[in-house]
PDB file of N, CA, C and O in Angstrom:
ATOM      1  N   UNK A   1       0.857  -1.168   0.000  1.00  0.00           N
ATOM      2  CA  UNK A   1       0.000   0.000   0.000  1.00  0.00           C
ATOM      3  C   UNK A   1       0.899   1.225   0.000  1.00  0.00           C
ATOM      4  O   UNK A   1       1.885   1.287   0.734  1.00  0.00           O
ATOM      5  N   UNK A   2       0.549   2.197  -0.830  1.00  0.00           N
ATOM      6  CA  UNK A   2       1.310   3.441  -0.853  1.00  0.00           C
ATOM      7  C   UNK A   2       0.326   4.597  -0.998  1.00  0.00           C
ATOM      8  O   UNK A   2      -0.887   4.388  -1.025  1.00  0.00           O
ATOM      9  N   UNK A   3       0.841   5.787  -1.090  1.00  0.00           N
ATOM     10  CA  UNK A   3      -0.008   6.954  -1.258  1.00  0.00           C
ATOM     11  C   UNK A   3      -0.644   7.408   0.042  1.00  0.00           C
ATOM     12  O   UNK A   3      -0.115   7.171   1.128  1.00  0.00           O
ATOM     13  N   UNK A   4      -1.790   8.064  -0.088  1.00  0.00           N
ATOM     14  CA  UNK A   4      -2.421   8.693   1.073  1.00  0.00           C
ATOM     15  C   UNK A   4      -2.807   7.689   2.148  1.00  0.00           C
ATOM     16  O   UNK A   4      -2.732   8.010   3.334  1.00  0.00           O
ATOM     17  N   UNK A   5      -3.216   6.489   1.770  1.00  0.00           N
ATOM     18  CA  UNK A   5      -3.596   5.478   2.770  1.00  0.00           C
ATOM     19  C   UNK A   5      -2.380   5.073   3.591  1.00  0.00           C
ATOM     20  O   UNK A   5      -2.472   4.954   4.813  1.00  0.00           O
ATOM     21  N   UNK A   6      -1.247   4.863   2.939  1.00  0.00           N
ATOM     22  CA  UNK A   6      -0.022   4.479   3.654  1.00  0.00           C
ATOM     23  C   UNK A   6       0.442   5.586   4.591  1.00  0.00           C
ATOM     24  O   UNK A   6       1.009   5.318   5.650  1.00  0.00           O
ATOM     25  N   UNK A   7       0.197   6.833   4.191  1.00  0.00           N
ATOM     26  CA  UNK A   7       0.612   7.970   5.024  1.00  0.00           C
ATOM     27  C   UNK A   7      -0.419   8.314   6.092  1.00  0.00           C
ATOM     28  O   UNK A   7      -0.155   9.161   6.946  1.00  0.00           O
ATOM     29  N   UNK A   8      -1.585   7.679   6.063  1.00  0.00           N
ATOM     30  CA  UNK A   8      -2.642   7.995   7.013  1.00  0.00           C
ATOM     31  C   UNK A   8      -3.332   9.304   6.705  1.00  0.00           C
ATOM     32  O   UNK A   8      -3.898   9.930   7.601  1.00  0.00           O
ATOM     33  N   UNK A   9      -3.297   9.735   5.440  1.00  0.00           N
ATOM     34  CA  UNK A   9      -3.861  11.019   5.030  1.00  0.00           C
ATOM     35  C   UNK A   9      -5.086  10.860   4.129  1.00  0.00           C
ATOM     36  O   UNK A   9      -5.519  11.830   3.507  1.00  0.00           O
ATOM     37  N   UNK A  10      -5.643   9.665   4.051  1.00  0.00           N
ATOM     38  CA  UNK A  10      -6.775   9.428   3.159  1.00  0.00           C
ATOM     39  C   UNK A  10      -8.026  10.131   3.660  1.00  0.00           C
ATOM     40  O   UNK A  10      -8.174  10.415   4.848  1.00  0.00           O
ATOM     41  N   UNK A  11      -8.928  10.404   2.709  1.00  0.00           N
ATOM     42  CA  UNK A  11     -10.245  10.926   3.054  1.00  0.00           C
ATOM     43  C   UNK A  11     -11.285  10.103   2.292  1.00  0.00           C
ATOM     44  O   UNK A  11     -10.947   9.100   1.665  1.00  0.00           O
ATOM     45  N   UNK A  12     -12.524  10.520   2.346  1.00  0.00           N
ATOM     46  CA  UNK A  12     -13.601   9.744   1.722  1.00  0.00           C
ATOM     47  C   UNK A  12     -13.453   9.620   0.206  1.00  0.00           C
ATOM     48  O   UNK A  12     -14.002   8.695  -0.392  1.00  0.00           O
ATOM     49  N   UNK A  13     -12.722  10.538  -0.418  1.00  0.00           N
ATOM     50  CA  UNK A  13     -12.547  10.518  -1.870  1.00  0.00           C
ATOM     51  C   UNK A  13     -11.251   9.849  -2.311  1.00  0.00           C
ATOM     52  O   UNK A  13     -10.978   9.765  -3.508  1.00  0.00           O
ATOM     53  N   UNK A  14     -10.456   9.375  -1.372  1.00  0.00           N
ATOM     54  CA  UNK A  14      -9.162   8.773  -1.707  1.00  0.00           C
ATOM     55  C   UNK A  14      -9.332   7.403  -2.342  1.00  0.00           C
ATOM     56  O   UNK A  14     -10.264   6.660  -2.033  1.00  0.00           O
ATOM     57  N   UNK A  15      -8.399   7.090  -3.244  1.00  0.00           N
ATOM     58  CA  UNK A  15      -8.350   5.732  -3.772  1.00  0.00           C
ATOM     59  C   UNK A  15      -7.305   4.951  -2.985  1.00  0.00           C
ATOM     60  O   UNK A  15      -6.556   5.522  -2.192  1.00  0.00           O
ATOM     61  N   UNK A  16      -7.264   3.668  -3.206  1.00  0.00           N
ATOM     62  CA  UNK A  16      -6.279   2.806  -2.567  1.00  0.00           C
ATOM     63  C   UNK A  16      -5.195   2.527  -3.596  1.00  0.00           C
ATOM     64  O   UNK A  16      -5.464   1.922  -4.633  1.00  0.00           O
ATOM     65  N   UNK A  17      -3.983   2.959  -3.320  1.00  0.00           N
ATOM     66  CA  UNK A  17      -2.853   2.763  -4.222  1.00  0.00           C
ATOM     67  C   UNK A  17      -2.070   1.538  -3.786  1.00  0.00           C
ATOM     68  O   UNK A  17      -1.618   1.445  -2.645  1.00  0.00           O
ATOM     69  N   UNK A  18      -1.915   0.598  -4.710  1.00  0.00           N
ATOM     70  CA  UNK A  18      -1.201  -0.641  -4.417  1.00  0.00           C
ATOM     71  C   UNK A  18      -0.059  -0.838  -5.400  1.00  0.00           C
ATOM     72  O   UNK A  18      -0.181  -0.520  -6.584  1.00  0.00           O
ATOM     73  N   UNK A  19       1.043  -1.361  -4.902  1.00  0.00           N
ATOM     74  CA  UNK A  19       2.166  -1.775  -5.739  1.00  0.00           C
ATOM     75  C   UNK A  19       2.196  -3.292  -5.684  1.00  0.00           C
ATOM     76  O   UNK A  19       2.203  -3.882  -4.604  1.00  0.00           O
ATOM     77  N   UNK A  20       2.213  -3.916  -6.845  1.00  0.00           N
ATOM     78  CA  UNK A  20       2.205  -5.374  -6.878  1.00  0.00           C
ATOM     79  C   UNK A  20       3.410  -5.900  -7.652  1.00  0.00           C
ATOM     80  O   UNK A  20       3.955  -5.233  -8.531  1.00  0.00           O
ATOM     81  N   UNK A  21       3.798  -7.098  -7.299  1.00  0.00           N
ATOM     82  CA  UNK A  21       4.861  -7.822  -7.986  1.00  0.00           C
ATOM     83  C   UNK A  21       4.199  -9.044  -8.611  1.00  0.00           C
ATOM     84  O   UNK A  21       3.826  -9.982  -7.906  1.00  0.00           O
ATOM     85  N   UNK A  22       4.055  -9.032  -9.930  1.00  0.00           N
ATOM     86  CA  UNK A  22       3.342 -10.110 -10.620  1.00  0.00           C
ATOM     87  C   UNK A  22       4.321 -10.990 -11.389  1.00  0.00           C
ATOM     88  O   UNK A  22       5.390 -10.538 -11.802  1.00  0.00           O
ATOM     89  N   UNK A  23       3.946 -12.239 -11.575  1.00  0.00           N
ATOM     90  CA  UNK A  23       4.727 -13.151 -12.406  1.00  0.00           C
ATOM     91  C   UNK A  23       4.836 -12.594 -13.824  1.00  0.00           C
ATOM     92  O   UNK A  23       3.930 -11.911 -14.301  1.00  0.00           O
ATOM     93  N   UNK A  24       5.941 -12.888 -14.486  1.00  0.00           N
ATOM     94  CA  UNK A  24       6.175 -12.371 -15.831  1.00  0.00           C
ATOM     95  C   UNK A  24       5.146 -12.849 -16.850  1.00  0.00           C
ATOM     96  O   UNK A  24       4.938 -12.188 -17.867  1.00  0.00           O
ATOM     97  N   UNK A  25       4.506 -13.974 -16.597  1.00  0.00           N
ATOM     98  CA  UNK A  25       3.522 -14.484 -17.553  1.00  0.00           C
ATOM     99  C   UNK A  25       2.151 -13.825 -17.405  1.00  0.00           C
ATOM    100  O   UNK A  25       1.222 -14.160 -18.141  1.00  0.00           O
ATOM    101  N   UNK A  26       2.018 -12.902 -16.473  1.00  0.00           N
ATOM    102  CA  UNK A  26       0.762 -12.175 -16.286  1.00  0.00           C
ATOM    103  C   UNK A  26       0.724 -10.980 -17.229  1.00  0.00           C
ATOM    104  O   UNK A  26       1.767 -10.440 -17.598  1.00  0.00           O
ATOM    105  N   UNK A  27      -0.477 -10.568 -17.619  1.00  0.00           N
ATOM    106  CA  UNK A  27      -0.633  -9.468 -18.572  1.00  0.00           C
ATOM    107  C   UNK A  27      -1.254  -8.248 -17.892  1.00  0.00           C
ATOM    108  O   UNK A  27      -1.632  -8.286 -16.722  1.00  0.00           O
ATOM    109  N   UNK A  28      -1.345  -7.168 -18.664  1.00  0.00           N
ATOM    110  CA  UNK A  28      -2.019  -5.976 -18.153  1.00  0.00           C
ATOM    111  C   UNK A  28      -3.502  -6.241 -17.927  1.00  0.00           C
ATOM    112  O   UNK A  28      -4.132  -5.579 -17.102  1.00  0.00           O
ATOM    113  N   UNK A  29      -4.060  -7.199 -18.649  1.00  0.00           N
ATOM    114  CA  UNK A  29      -5.454  -7.583 -18.399  1.00  0.00           C
ATOM    115  C   UNK A  29      -5.596  -8.183 -17.003  1.00  0.00           C
ATOM    116  O   UNK A  29      -6.591  -7.942 -16.320  1.00  0.00           O
ATOM    117  N   UNK A  30      -4.605  -8.962 -16.580  1.00  0.00           N
ATOM    118  CA  UNK A  30      -4.616  -9.521 -15.229  1.00  0.00           C
ATOM    119  C   UNK A  30      -4.548  -8.404 -14.190  1.00  0.00           C
ATOM    120  O   UNK A  30      -5.237  -8.446 -13.171  1.00  0.00           O
ATOM    121  N   UNK A  31      -3.714  -7.414 -14.458  1.00  0.00           N
ATOM    122  CA  UNK A  31      -3.574  -6.280 -13.541  1.00  0.00           C
ATOM    123  C   UNK A  31      -4.887  -5.507 -13.444  1.00  0.00           C
ATOM    124  O   UNK A  31      -5.322  -5.141 -12.353  1.00  0.00           O
ATOM    125  N   UNK A  32      -5.509  -5.264 -14.590  1.00  0.00           N
ATOM    126  CA  UNK A  32      -6.805  -4.585 -14.603  1.00  0.00           C
ATOM    127  C   UNK A  32      -7.878  -5.399 -13.903  1.00  0.00           C
ATOM    128  O   UNK A  32      -8.725  -4.847 -13.200  1.00  0.00           O
ATOM    129  N   UNK A  33      -7.845  -6.703 -14.094  1.00  0.00           N
ATOM    130  CA  UNK A  33      -8.803  -7.576 -13.417  1.00  0.00           C
ATOM    131  C   UNK A  33      -8.628  -7.547 -11.916  1.00  0.00           C
ATOM    132  O   UNK A  33      -9.606  -7.566 -11.167  1.00  0.00           O
ATOM    133  N   UNK A  34      -7.380  -7.501 -11.474  1.00  0.00           N
ATOM    134  CA  UNK A  34      -7.100  -7.402 -10.041  1.00  0.00           C
ATOM    135  C   UNK A  34      -7.679  -6.111  -9.481  1.00  0.00           C
ATOM    136  O   UNK A  34      -8.336  -6.119  -8.440  1.00  0.00           O
ATOM    137  N   UNK A  35      -7.433  -5.000 -10.173  1.00  0.00           N
ATOM    138  CA  UNK A  35      -7.959  -3.711  -9.718  1.00  0.00           C
ATOM    139  C   UNK A  35      -9.484  -3.746  -9.662  1.00  0.00           C
ATOM    140  O   UNK A  35     -10.079  -3.287  -8.687  1.00  0.00           O
ATOM    141  N   UNK A  36     -10.111  -4.283 -10.693  1.00  0.00           N
ATOM    142  CA  UNK A  36     -11.577  -4.367 -10.733  1.00  0.00           C
ATOM    143  C   UNK A  36     -12.107  -5.205  -9.577  1.00  0.00           C
ATOM    144  O   UNK A  36     -13.033  -4.793  -8.879  1.00  0.00           O
ATOM    145  N   UNK A  37     -11.525  -6.372  -9.378  1.00  0.00           N
ATOM    146  CA  UNK A  37     -11.978  -7.255  -8.298  1.00  0.00           C
ATOM    147  C   UNK A  37     -11.811  -6.599  -6.930  1.00  0.00           C
ATOM    148  O   UNK A  37     -12.689  -6.716  -6.075  1.00  0.00           O
ATOM    149  N   UNK A  38     -10.695  -5.915  -6.721  1.00  0.00           N
ATOM    150  CA  UNK A  38     -10.467  -5.245  -5.437  1.00  0.00           C
ATOM    151  C   UNK A  38     -11.450  -4.099  -5.228  1.00  0.00           C
ATOM    152  O   UNK A  38     -11.925  -3.890  -4.112  1.00  0.00           O
ATOM    153  N   UNK A  39     -11.760  -3.354  -6.292  1.00  0.00           N
ATOM    154  CA  UNK A  39     -12.744  -2.275  -6.173  1.00  0.00           C
ATOM    155  C   UNK A  39     -14.107  -2.827  -5.769  1.00  0.00           C
ATOM    156  O   UNK A  39     -14.788  -2.254  -4.919  1.00  0.00           O
ATOM    157  N   UNK A  40     -14.499  -3.933  -6.377  1.00  0.00           N
ATOM    158  CA  UNK A  40     -15.770  -4.569  -6.031  1.00  0.00           C
ATOM    159  C   UNK A  40     -15.765  -5.044  -4.577  1.00  0.00           C
ATOM    160  O   UNK A  40     -16.744  -4.854  -3.856  1.00  0.00           O
ATOM    161  N   UNK A  41     -14.683  -5.648  -4.161  1.00  0.00           N
ATOM    162  CA  UNK A  41     -14.566  -6.197  -2.814  1.00  0.00           C
ATOM    163  C   UNK A  41     -14.509  -5.105  -1.749  1.00  0.00           C
ATOM    164  O   UNK A  41     -15.162  -5.212  -0.711  1.00  0.00           O
ATOM    165  N   UNK A  42     -13.727  -4.055  -2.007  1.00  0.00           N
ATOM    166  CA  UNK A  42     -13.480  -3.026  -0.998  1.00  0.00           C
ATOM    167  C   UNK A  42     -14.438  -1.843  -1.073  1.00  0.00           C
ATOM    168  O   UNK A  42     -14.569  -1.092  -0.106  1.00  0.00           O
ATOM    169  N   UNK A  43     -15.101  -1.670  -2.196  1.00  0.00           N
ATOM    170  CA  UNK A  43     -16.043  -0.569  -2.344  1.00  0.00           C
ATOM    171  C   UNK A  43     -15.391   0.788  -2.493  1.00  0.00           C
ATOM    172  O   UNK A  43     -15.984   1.805  -2.132  1.00  0.00           O
ATOM    173  N   UNK A  44     -14.173   0.818  -3.022  1.00  0.00           N
ATOM    174  CA  UNK A  44     -13.494   2.090  -3.269  1.00  0.00           C
ATOM    175  C   UNK A  44     -12.636   1.951  -4.521  1.00  0.00           C
ATOM    176  O   UNK A  44     -12.364   0.841  -4.979  1.00  0.00           O
ATOM    177  N   UNK A  45     -12.219   3.075  -5.063  1.00  0.00           N
ATOM    178  CA  UNK A  45     -11.342   3.063  -6.232  1.00  0.00           C
ATOM    179  C   UNK A  45      -9.981   2.493  -5.844  1.00  0.00           C
ATOM    180  O   UNK A  45      -9.453   2.789  -4.772  1.00  0.00           O
ATOM    181  N   UNK A  46      -9.424   1.675  -6.726  1.00  0.00           N
ATOM    182  CA  UNK A  46      -8.126   1.052  -6.478  1.00  0.00           C
ATOM    183  C   UNK A  46      -7.226   1.329  -7.669  1.00  0.00           C
ATOM    184  O   UNK A  46      -7.619   1.116  -8.816  1.00  0.00           O
ATOM    185  N   UNK A  47      -6.023   1.804  -7.397  1.00  0.00           N
ATOM    186  CA  UNK A  47      -5.014   2.037  -8.427  1.00  0.00           C
ATOM    187  C   UNK A  47      -3.891   1.039  -8.187  1.00  0.00           C
ATOM    188  O   UNK A  47      -3.243   1.067  -7.141  1.00  0.00           O
ATOM    189  N   UNK A  48      -3.661   0.160  -9.152  1.00  0.00           N
ATOM    190  CA  UNK A  48      -2.654  -0.889  -9.009  1.00  0.00           C
ATOM    191  C   UNK A  48      -1.510  -0.601  -9.972  1.00  0.00           C
ATOM    192  O   UNK A  48      -1.728  -0.438 -11.172  1.00  0.00           O
ATOM    193  N   UNK A  49      -0.287  -0.539  -9.443  1.00  0.00           N
ATOM    194  CA  UNK A  49       0.897  -0.335 -10.266  1.00  0.00           C
ATOM    195  C   UNK A  49       1.891  -1.457 -10.058  1.00  0.00           C
ATOM    196  O   UNK A  49       1.981  -2.039  -8.977  1.00  0.00           O
ATOM    197  N   UNK A  50       2.634  -1.750 -11.110  1.00  0.00           N
ATOM    198  CA  UNK A  50       3.663  -2.777 -11.009  1.00  0.00           C
ATOM    199  C   UNK A  50       4.906  -2.221 -10.333  1.00  0.00           C
ATOM    200  O   UNK A  50       5.275  -1.065 -10.537  1.00  0.00           O
ATOM    201  N   UNK A  51       5.534  -3.043  -9.541  1.00  0.00           N
ATOM    202  CA  UNK A  51       6.727  -2.657  -8.796  1.00  0.00           C
ATOM    203  C   UNK A  51       7.807  -2.078  -9.701  1.00  0.00           C
ATOM    204  O   UNK A  51       8.485  -1.125  -9.318  1.00  0.00           O
ATOM    205  N   UNK A  52       7.974  -2.636 -10.885  1.00  0.00           N
ATOM    206  CA  UNK A  52       9.052  -2.193 -11.768  1.00  0.00           C
ATOM    207  C   UNK A  52       8.627  -1.137 -12.784  1.00  0.00           C
ATOM    208  O   UNK A  52       9.377  -0.859 -13.720  1.00  0.00           O
ATOM    209  N   UNK A  53       7.451  -0.544 -12.626  1.00  0.00           N
ATOM    210  CA  UNK A  53       6.959   0.425 -13.604  1.00  0.00           C
ATOM    211  C   UNK A  53       7.306   1.874 -13.261  1.00  0.00           C
ATOM    212  O   UNK A  53       7.040   2.772 -14.060  1.00  0.00           O
ATOM    213  N   UNK A  54       7.883   2.112 -12.111  1.00  0.00           N
ATOM    214  CA  UNK A  54       8.226   3.469 -11.690  1.00  0.00           C
ATOM    215  C   UNK A  54       9.662   3.792 -12.085  1.00  0.00           C
ATOM    216  O   UNK A  54      10.525   2.915 -12.044  1.00  0.00           O
ATOM    217  N   UNK A  55       9.929   5.051 -12.470  1.00  0.00           N
ATOM    218  CA  UNK A  55      11.320   5.432 -12.702  1.00  0.00           C
ATOM    219  C   UNK A  55      12.030   5.537 -11.353  1.00  0.00           C
ATOM    220  O   UNK A  55      11.376   5.619 -10.313  1.00  0.00           O
ATOM    221  N   UNK A  56      13.348   5.536 -11.365  1.00  0.00           N
ATOM    222  CA  UNK A  56      14.145   5.409 -10.134  1.00  0.00           C
ATOM    223  C   UNK A  56      13.800   6.430  -9.049  1.00  0.00           C
ATOM    224  O   UNK A  56      13.553   6.024  -7.913  1.00  0.00           O
ATOM    225  N   UNK A  57      13.771   7.740  -9.341  1.00  0.00           N
ATOM    226  CA  UNK A  57      13.475   8.697  -8.253  1.00  0.00           C
ATOM    227  C   UNK A  57      12.083   8.498  -7.647  1.00  0.00           C
ATOM    228  O   UNK A  57      11.919   8.538  -6.428  1.00  0.00           O
ATOM    229  N   UNK A  58      11.091   8.287  -8.503  1.00  0.00           N
ATOM    230  CA  UNK A  58       9.728   8.082  -8.003  1.00  0.00           C
ATOM    231  C   UNK A  58       9.639   6.768  -7.240  1.00  0.00           C
ATOM    232  O   UNK A  58       8.988   6.698  -6.197  1.00  0.00           O
ATOM    233  N   UNK A  59      10.283   5.736  -7.746  1.00  0.00           N
ATOM    234  CA  UNK A  59      10.253   4.422  -7.092  1.00  0.00           C
ATOM    235  C   UNK A  59      10.805   4.512  -5.671  1.00  0.00           C
ATOM    236  O   UNK A  59      10.231   3.939  -4.745  1.00  0.00           O
ATOM    237  N   UNK A  60      11.911   5.225  -5.498  1.00  0.00           N
ATOM    238  CA  UNK A  60      12.497   5.382  -4.160  1.00  0.00           C
ATOM    239  C   UNK A  60      11.517   6.058  -3.213  1.00  0.00           C
ATOM    240  O   UNK A  60      11.343   5.623  -2.075  1.00  0.00           O
ATOM    241  N   UNK A  61      10.877   7.121  -3.686  1.00  0.00           N
ATOM    242  CA  UNK A  61       9.935   7.865  -2.843  1.00  0.00           C
ATOM    243  C   UNK A  61       8.720   7.013  -2.501  1.00  0.00           C
ATOM    244  O   UNK A  61       8.286   6.974  -1.350  1.00  0.00           O
ATOM    245  N   UNK A  62       8.176   6.336  -3.499  1.00  0.00           N
ATOM    246  CA  UNK A  62       6.986   5.509  -3.285  1.00  0.00           C
ATOM    247  C   UNK A  62       7.289   4.366  -2.323  1.00  0.00           C
ATOM    248  O   UNK A  62       6.519   4.116  -1.395  1.00  0.00           O
ATOM    249  N   UNK A  63       8.398   3.674  -2.537  1.00  0.00           N
ATOM    250  CA  UNK A  63       8.734   2.536  -1.677  1.00  0.00           C
ATOM    251  C   UNK A  63       9.099   2.967  -0.261  1.00  0.00           C
ATOM    252  O   UNK A  63       8.902   2.205   0.686  1.00  0.00           O
ATOM    253  N   UNK A  64       9.627   4.178  -0.104  1.00  0.00           N
ATOM    254  CA  UNK A  64       9.975   4.670   1.232  1.00  0.00           C
ATOM    255  C   UNK A  64       8.737   4.846   2.108  1.00  0.00           C
ATOM    256  O   UNK A  64       8.808   4.675   3.325  1.00  0.00           O
ATOM    257  N   UNK A  65       7.612   5.184   1.498  1.00  0.00           N
ATOM    258  CA  UNK A  65       6.387   5.398   2.279  1.00  0.00           C
ATOM    259  C   UNK A  65       5.458   4.185   2.263  1.00  0.00           C
ATOM    260  O   UNK A  65       4.464   4.160   2.988  1.00  0.00           O
ATOM    261  N   UNK A  66       5.768   3.194   1.454  1.00  0.00           N
ATOM    262  CA  UNK A  66       4.881   2.040   1.288  1.00  0.00           C
ATOM    263  C   UNK A  66       4.821   1.185   2.549  1.00  0.00           C
ATOM    264  O   UNK A  66       5.777   1.110   3.322  1.00  0.00           O
ATOM    265  N   UNK A  67       3.677   0.549   2.732  1.00  0.00           N
ATOM    266  CA  UNK A  67       3.462  -0.380   3.837  1.00  0.00           C
ATOM    267  C   UNK A  67       3.192  -1.752   3.224  1.00  0.00           C
ATOM    268  O   UNK A  67       2.245  -1.916   2.456  1.00  0.00           O
ATOM    269  N   UNK A  68       4.016  -2.727   3.560  1.00  0.00           N
ATOM    270  CA  UNK A  68       3.861  -4.074   2.998  1.00  0.00           C
ATOM    271  C   UNK A  68       2.663  -4.781   3.617  1.00  0.00           C
ATOM    272  O   UNK A  68       2.389  -4.638   4.809  1.00  0.00           O
ATOM    273  N   UNK A  69       1.965  -5.532   2.806  1.00  0.00           N
ATOM    274  CA  UNK A  69       0.827  -6.322   3.285  1.00  0.00           C
ATOM    275  C   UNK A  69       1.189  -7.788   3.293  1.00  0.00           C
ATOM    276  O   UNK A  69       0.367  -8.625   3.665  1.00  0.00           O
TER     277      UNK A  69
END
C-alpha cells in the first residue's frame, strides 16, 4: 500500500494505491482484473501499479512510504 492510505492522510474521496509484484507471464489484463476485483470487494477506487513500472526517483519515494501487506 502506498499513497495517502499508507501515510494515514486518506479521506472519503481517496483511492487505494497498491504496488504489486506479478509473475512475468501475467498481462495488463490480469492487472486490470485485479484492480476491478479489489474495487468490487473493498467498495473504493483502487489504483494498481507494477513494482518495476516506476522510474528510479519516483520508485524510491513511493517505496519509502509504502506499507507491505
